[in-house]
N, C-alpha and C positions, 0 to 999 in steps of 0.2 A: 495231240488231244488235250482237252480241258477236263479236269476232274471236277465234280462228278459228271459222268455222261450216262446215257441210257443204252442198254443193250437188252433186247427181247422184253422191253417195257419194264426193265428193272433198273434201278440207279446203281452204277458201279462207282465205287470211290467215295460214297457217302459214309456217314457215321450212323450205323443202325442202332446204336444206343440212344439216338435222339428221336423224339416223336416226330419231327419234321420229315425225318427219312421215310416214315411209314405212312404219312398222309396221302401220297399218291396211290399206295396199296389200299388203303381203307376207301379211299374214293372209288377205286376200281371195283371194289367188292360191292359197294353201295350201288354203283351205276349198273351192275348186273341185275338189281332189283328194282324194278320200276314199279310205281304205285299200282299199275293196273294188274300186275302179276299177283300181288298179295291179295287183291280183292277178288280176283277170278279162279284162283287156285284152291282146291280143296286141301285139307290138312295133310293128307298123305302125300300129295304132289309137293307141297311146301317142304315137307321132311326130305323128300327125294332130291329137291333142289338144294337144300342146305347140305346134304350128305355127299352129293356127287359133284356139284359146281363149287359152292362156296368153300367147303373144306378142302378140295383139290387146289383151288387157287390159293388158299392160304399155306397149304403144305408146300407148294411150289416155292414160294418166297422163304418159308422157314427152313428149307433144305439148303439155302444158301447163307442166310443170316439168322442169328439168335435174336428173337424178339424179346422185348421186355414184358413184364407181366401185365403192365398198362395196355400195351397194344393188343395182347391176348384178350384182355377183358373187353376192349373195344370192339373187337370182332366177335366175340361171344355175345355182346349186347346187341350187335347188328343182327346176328342171326336169330336171336330169342325174339326181337322185335318183329322180324319177318314172320316167324312161326306163329306168333300170337296175334297178327293182324297188322300186317304192313299196310299203311294207306288208309287205315280206318281212322275216322275222328273220334275223339273221346278216349277214355280209359280203357286199356286193354288188359284182361284178366288172364294171367298165367294159371292154367288149370293143374299143371303137373311141374314140380321143381326142375330146374335145368340139368342138375345133376342127375336125376331120375331119367330124364329124357336121353342123356348121353350114355347111359349104362347098356350093356348088351341085350338083346332080345330075350335070351335065356333067363336073365334076371328079372325082366319086366320092362325093360327100356325100349327105346325105338331105333337103336343102332344095330 
């Protein structure tokens, strides 16, 4: 076999400290979100999609490789854009800080 190769849609033998290694994963996360999903889903459904699909997909890859803070921020940015109006033209308004959104429900967040 030639390194790097793919196994379960994950690159084996690559360097996880490079951003190029994570581009496939970031594109996979973006592909889960099509433009029509953001336009037709209510806020609660977008939150559920972020919590159960996008976070689980990220955690699958993070369980094998340690991601840099740059990659984590890129994924967090994709999630925030989807929550506050994926696919809408113009400027999007974030009504609540992302840190507040990620806090537990008991504290007033949405997790």
